[in-house]
Steps between C-alpha positions, in 0.01 A plus 500: 500500500484880465164676515382835367490634858593360842236276659378488859297198614290564809385275781727199457379236747639172373821351367353423157430869432828619646711270284288538185494881508871528579579254222282690249692820559296691757705776661318535832289268717281618785389310809213616721653533847252717691273285722218750439490406129325195352737221405785626717799269535720459806867593482614138513300413186630805312860413588445144379351618168772762452764233545385332178529801269787717384544807287174667604423785737300387805234741623270481804146640481372685808199702611446545876844432650704792630828608343695331780306174456552512123872553550521199731318269258699633205827430680393150605395410144790684331255697285632723225203739527149539640166577337248694707136444416414865565683833510644619832642836612843569359654513848378146564622380162844636583512278812472182294848365435459311169398677180125563496244443225149634565176367355271772377132457419419590139251765612776671702759507224529878515653467848808326360656836422440641849783302659871564485738228385453282812315213326722334243192404305121512480299186433150539358251229407289607203128445485313373197354850463832672427432777247709697252498789749641265764766385256608859440523559876700180544738612226559829683562321831732245342714782360547641851495189720601137489160344417411130501158419352293189556286409198376174652584188302415663167782435249375748237457785749837421658673523162317823416600664830861383471537648154299822539587630850841582655450251782746374758328165456182294519359308795298179490328286761633157581257221581433200714602141452222252419678279750862499620726494195213528250432838338344619172730765351315558170395859579837606635675329210290696249599827670871411506487404131316820402774707659801319357733718298527408132 
């Protein structure tokens, strides 16, 4: 089902989420693969989960690992891209083999224009205190860079952002199973429905 903008679902850690999000039309799924990050998965688990989905871009999230370590994990898991939790020097970004997305803190949004074209996209999680001034700044960044915004699981805000800003897409958090095979998808479902094209 087509959406107003492409959708990125972050932190997939179970088969229920992987299959549900792929089936609902998400474009990209991320897996936390850096052992320094909470909820990190091992490469075997990611490969198992990836084997159950098709038609989505698979992205690994990293923070502390070096470029060489990221490249090794990306190759082992056949990742389509990587998402770095913080900016790195451009020379280091250039050493990472897969396409690179970089997460940018909302308070550092002005730095998005300081880089060349090395990152293929910026990912920014919005806070509840996002102001009209922030929205204007985001609009300016989105016109220059590939910008993915995370509005939390807020369907109304997601729809507003998708229709008012020139975004590359929106990002949303996945969740945890209540127990293996049991998951409440009400919040994610509301977001997917809010973003469906008429």
